[in-house]
NUTIGU-461823 format. One record per residue (C-alpha): residue in three letters; z, x, y; chain. Coordinates in Angstrom, 2 decimals, padded with zeros to 5 digits. Layout:
% residues N
 code      zz      xx      yy unit
  ala       Z       X       Y    A
...
% end
This chain:
% residues 281
 code      zz      xx      yy unit
  met  036.98 -024.41 -037.35    A
  gly  035.69 -022.81 -040.44    A
  leu  031.88 -021.73 -041.20    A
  glu  031.40 -024.93 -043.50    A
  glu  032.43 -027.33 -040.66    A
  thr  030.39 -025.35 -038.09    A
  leu  027.28 -025.45 -040.23    A
  ser  027.30 -029.06 -040.99    A
  leu  027.73 -029.67 -037.08    A
  trp  024.62 -027.46 -036.42    A
  lys  022.50 -029.18 -039.21    A
  asn  022.74 -032.48 -037.27    A
  val  021.72 -031.11 -033.99    A
  asp  018.34 -032.21 -032.81    A
  glu  015.84 -029.47 -033.60    A
  ser  014.43 -029.05 -030.08    A
  asp  018.07 -028.50 -028.82    A
  arg  018.83 -026.03 -031.58    A
  thr  015.57 -024.30 -030.83    A
  ala  016.55 -024.03 -027.08    A
  thr  019.96 -022.70 -027.93    A
  trp  018.44 -019.98 -030.01    A
  lys  016.11 -018.88 -027.11    A
  leu  018.85 -019.21 -024.38    A
  asp  022.19 -018.16 -025.77    A
  pro  023.33 -014.77 -024.62    A
  val  024.03 -013.53 -028.18    A
  leu  021.48 -015.60 -030.34    A
  lys  018.44 -014.75 -028.45    A
  phe  018.68 -011.38 -030.09    A
  phe  017.71 -012.87 -033.34    A
  ser  014.61 -014.85 -034.36    A
  pro  014.68 -018.59 -034.44    A
  ser  013.83 -018.74 -038.21    A
  met  016.46 -016.38 -039.19    A
  leu  019.08 -018.59 -037.39    A
  asp  017.63 -021.69 -039.05    A
  glu  018.00 -020.12 -042.40    A
  phe  021.49 -019.10 -041.54    A
  val  022.32 -022.66 -040.58    A
  ala  020.95 -023.93 -043.86    A
  gly  023.58 -021.58 -045.60    A
  lys  021.17 -018.82 -046.18    A
  pro  022.47 -015.56 -044.49    A
  thr  020.04 -012.99 -043.91    A
  ala  019.69 -009.69 -045.92    A
  phe  018.52 -007.86 -042.82    A
  ser  015.91 -005.25 -043.80    A
  met  015.82 -002.00 -041.93    A
  glu  012.98 -003.18 -039.78    A
  gln  014.75 -006.45 -038.54    A
  ile  017.75 -004.21 -037.84    A
  phe  015.61 -001.90 -035.59    A
  glu  013.97 -004.95 -033.98    A
  val  017.50 -006.34 -033.10    A
  gln  018.46 -002.85 -031.95    A
  asp  015.50 -002.30 -029.63    A
  leu  016.36 -005.72 -027.99    A
  val  019.91 -004.84 -027.57    A
  glu  019.25 -001.44 -026.22    A
  lys  016.56 -002.76 -023.84    A
  lys  018.95 -005.35 -022.56    A
  gln  021.45 -002.59 -021.88    A
  lys  019.17 -000.61 -019.86    A
  glu  018.37 -003.66 -017.95    A
  gly  021.85 -004.55 -017.40    A
  phe  024.16 -007.40 -018.84    A
  ser  025.56 -010.05 -016.76    A
  ser  029.51 -010.35 -016.92    A
  glu  028.97 -013.49 -019.28    A
  glu  026.59 -011.63 -021.63    A
  ser  028.71 -008.25 -021.59    A
  ser  031.78 -010.56 -022.77    A
  cys  029.62 -012.40 -025.37    A
  cys  027.63 -009.54 -026.90    A
  ser  030.47 -006.70 -027.12    A
  gly  030.56 -007.31 -030.78    A
  leu  026.75 -007.23 -031.31    A
  val  026.56 -003.71 -028.96    A
  ser  029.39 -002.14 -031.04    A
  ile  027.18 -002.28 -034.30    A
  phe  024.59  000.01 -032.57    A
  gly  027.02  002.25 -030.41    A
  pro  028.15  005.55 -031.16    A
  gly  030.94  004.71 -033.55    A
  gly  028.86  002.14 -035.26    A
  val  028.06  001.79 -038.97    A
  arg  024.90  003.24 -040.26    A
  ser  024.11  001.86 -043.65    A
  lys  021.80 -000.83 -043.91    A
  val  024.18 -003.17 -045.98    A
  ala  026.90 -002.71 -043.45    A
  arg  024.84 -003.46 -040.48    A
  ser  023.23 -006.69 -042.18    A
  his  026.75 -007.69 -043.08    A
  lys  028.08 -007.22 -039.41    A
  leu  024.78 -008.99 -037.87    A
  asn  025.73 -011.89 -040.08    A
  lys  029.16 -011.94 -039.05    A
  val  027.82 -011.77 -035.20    A
  ile  025.97 -015.05 -035.97    A
  glu  028.65 -016.76 -037.54    A
  gln  031.33 -016.11 -034.83    A
  arg  028.82 -017.01 -032.17    A
  leu  028.25 -020.53 -033.87    A
  ile  031.80 -021.28 -034.36    A
  glu  032.26 -020.26 -030.60    A
  leu  029.67 -022.70 -029.74    A
  ser  031.31 -025.41 -031.90    A
  gln  034.87 -025.87 -030.55    A
  asp  036.60 -029.06 -030.76    A
  gly  033.93 -030.56 -033.10    A
  lys  031.45 -030.50 -030.43    A
  val  028.32 -028.20 -030.75    A
  lys  027.69 -026.77 -027.05    A
  ile  023.93 -026.70 -026.78    A
  cys  022.22 -024.69 -024.28    A
  arg  021.00 -027.44 -022.06    A
  gly  023.71 -026.59 -019.56    A
  leu  022.40 -022.67 -020.05    A
  asn  018.89 -024.00 -019.32    A
  glu  020.02 -025.70 -016.22    A
  asn  021.65 -022.72 -014.80    A
  glu  018.49 -020.92 -015.75    A
  asn  016.62 -023.32 -013.64    A
  glu  018.80 -023.20 -010.93    A
  asn  018.83 -019.22 -010.87    A
  arg  014.96 -019.25 -010.59    A
  lys  015.26 -021.70 -007.80    A
  glu  017.64 -019.17 -006.05    A
  glu  015.42 -016.06 -007.07    A
  thr  012.44 -018.42 -005.54    A
  glu  014.29 -019.08 -002.34    A
  thr  015.39 -015.31 -002.04    A
  ser  011.94 -014.16 -002.32    A
  arg  010.63 -016.65  000.16    A
  ile  013.36 -015.56  002.60    A
  asn  012.21 -011.90  001.89    A
  glu  008.65 -012.69  002.49    A
  asn  009.37 -014.38  005.83    A
  leu  011.42 -011.25  006.82    A
  lys  008.58 -009.30  005.83    A
  met  006.06 -011.53  007.96    A
  asn  008.42 -011.42  010.84    A
  glu  008.64 -007.70  010.91    A
  ser  004.85 -007.31  010.59    A
  ser  004.61 -009.86  013.55    A
  arg  006.98 -007.84  015.54    A
  ile  005.08 -004.72  014.99    A
  asn  001.71 -006.27  015.68    A
  glu  003.09 -007.49  019.08    A
  asn  003.06 -003.60  019.95    A
  val -000.42 -003.08  018.60    A
  glu -003.51 -003.65  020.96    A
  glu -007.00 -003.98  019.45    A
  tyr -009.94 -001.80  020.90    A
  val -013.93 -002.14  020.61    A
  lys -016.06  000.92  020.02    A
  phe -019.68  001.91  018.72    A
  ala -020.01  001.05  014.78    A
  pro -020.51  004.10  012.62    A
  gly -024.36  005.14  012.70    A
  met -024.97  003.87  016.21    A
  pro -027.28  006.16  017.93    A
  glu -025.54  007.88  020.92    A
  glu -028.15  007.14  023.34    A
  ala -027.94  003.37  022.83    A
  lys -026.20  000.77  025.23    A
  ile -024.98 -002.90  024.57    A
  asn -024.64 -005.03  027.45    A
  ile -021.27 -006.78  028.44    A
  arg -022.17 -010.31  029.73    A
  asn -019.86 -012.88  031.59    A
  ile -020.42 -015.60  028.86    A
  pro -020.76 -015.11  025.00    A
  ser -024.60 -015.49  025.13    A
  lys -027.64 -013.41  025.96    A
  asp -028.31 -015.84  029.00    A
  gly -025.20 -014.50  030.26    A
  glu -025.08 -012.36  033.50    A
  ile -024.69 -008.63  032.75    A
  ile -021.58 -007.35  034.30    A
  gly -021.50 -003.70  032.60    A
  val -022.43 -001.56  029.49    A
  ile -021.07 -000.18  026.53    A
  asp -022.13  003.22  025.37    A
  ser -021.11  005.79  022.66    A
  lys -018.10  007.23  024.45    A
  ser -016.71  003.82  025.61    A
  leu -013.53  002.33  024.02    A
  leu -012.70 -001.17  025.45    A
  lys -009.64 -003.07  024.84    A
  ser -010.28 -006.51  023.23    A
  ser -008.77 -009.65  024.51    A
  gly -008.69 -011.11  021.01    A
  gln -010.35 -014.22  022.05    A
  asn -013.70 -013.40  020.22    A
  val -016.53 -015.95  020.27    A
  gly -018.69 -015.93  017.17    A
  pro -020.47 -012.46  016.94    A
  tyr -019.49 -011.63  020.58    A
  tyr -016.28 -009.55  021.24    A
  cys -014.13 -010.62  024.22    A
  leu -013.42 -007.44  026.22    A
  glu -011.02 -006.84  029.11    A
  leu -012.33 -004.66  031.95    A
  thr -010.63 -002.22  034.11    A
  asp -011.04 -004.68  037.12    A
  gly -009.24 -007.44  035.10    A
  arg -012.45 -009.28  034.35    A
  lys -013.46 -010.47  030.75    A
  gly -016.86 -009.62  029.24    A
  tyr -018.31 -010.32  026.08    A
  ala -020.46 -008.07  024.08    A
  leu -022.71 -008.71  020.88    A
  ser -021.03 -006.91  017.70    A
  glu -023.92 -007.25  015.26    A
  thr -027.49 -008.27  014.79    A
  gln -029.30 -009.48  011.80    A
  asp -029.96 -005.83  010.71    A
  arg -027.03 -003.74  011.55    A
  lys -023.45 -003.72  013.02    A
  leu -023.35 -002.64  016.67    A
  leu -019.63 -002.76  017.46    A
  val -016.30 -002.37  015.47    A
  ser -012.32 -002.94  016.28    A
  ser -009.55 -000.97  015.42    A
  lys -005.89 -001.01  016.11    A
  ser -003.91  001.39  018.19    A
  pro -000.27  001.37  019.27    A
  leu  000.27  000.28  023.00    A
  lys  002.09  003.60  023.51    A
  ser -000.67  005.81  021.97    A
  ser -002.09  008.22  024.64    A
  gly -004.90  009.46  021.97    A
  phe -007.36  007.16  023.23    A
  glu -009.46  007.49  026.38    A
  thr -011.06  004.23  027.66    A
  gln -014.06  004.72  029.48    A
  ile -015.51  001.33  030.71    A
  lys -018.52  000.86  032.85    A
  asn -018.63 -001.93  035.22    A
  ser -022.15 -001.48  036.23    A
  thr -024.94 -004.01  036.98    A
  gln -027.39 -001.63  035.65    A
  ser -028.11 -003.36  032.11    A
  ala -029.16 -001.98  028.93    A
  pro -032.83 -002.89  028.28    A
  asn -031.65 -005.34  025.45    A
  glu -028.52 -006.10  023.54    A
  phe -029.29 -002.97  021.57    A
  val -032.61 -001.23  022.16    A
  pro -032.81  002.50  020.92    A
  lys -034.10  004.99  023.44    A
  gln -037.25  005.91  021.79    A
  glu -038.48  002.42  021.45    A
  phe -037.23  001.69  025.10    A
  met -039.54  004.64  026.43    A
  thr -042.36  003.44  024.47    A
  leu -041.85 -000.15  025.78    A
  lys -041.38  001.47  029.21    A
  ala -044.73  003.39  028.90    A
  arg -046.71  000.09  027.88    A
  val -045.34 -001.70  030.95    A
  glu -046.28  001.06  033.38    A
  ser -049.83  001.22  032.04    A
  leu -050.24 -002.88  032.12    A
  glu -049.02 -002.43  035.72    A
  ala -051.63  000.22  036.41    A
  asp -054.35 -001.97  034.74    A
  leu -053.18 -004.77  036.76    A
  lys -053.44 -002.92  039.79    A
  ala -056.74 -001.83  039.20    A
  leu -057.95 -005.31  038.48    A
  lys -056.71 -006.50  041.76    A
  thr -058.65 -003.66  043.49    A
  leu -061.81 -004.49  041.65    A
  leu -061.60 -008.39  042.56    A
  arg -060.92 -007.36  046.34    A
  ser -064.08 -005.16  046.30    A
  ala -066.04 -007.99  044.65    A
% end
């Protein structure tokens, strides 16, 4: 099929189909749509050096990314223009680029039927589906690997940074201040978390197998923090105090506690004196 018959066929192609072909065809996509429309209208492009360099940049970029087998076969003529043995003059390159466009349009018009790029578009969509599915599978594999790693990791609870060394935090049998005190945490304690936390309370595993709850924060500050450590790690020394001796409150600094204690002792002395006075009255 000659050039005139080819151009006549392309002129009758729906504009949207023609535009899709310009953008998706492995050869024609290197040229601007307006340039290809002009060619179909019978006006080959007199390429400027700037336009030649634009096409060359696109071709070289694609070469670095890698041509598919189909692209490599279709684009061999285009690649040769800019190869080591290619022509250098602007006129010669312009002529060869127009011949590439002409040859490709003829190839897409065999048997008097224009091969628009709907099929290529469907293939592209199919490729995208495959890429999406591959991405989903890879993501699942990463998640499974992460889960497998996490199975070998335990969570520990310790004092939050900035907590006074002399402070103590109660461990209770239920996640409430009304719960029975079954132990305390101090600055040297590192306790294993069961992961069954309730609100602001960490659920802790004690050495005797019991579970206890410790308040992790107040309105004013963070009391406890958690960190992860491998099961096989021997770098942690866990010090758990299973004692019925409670901290004065969920968290009371030593100085404040001593002040409160002095006031209580003073009140007790005043009460004792008052009782003695009443007996003698």
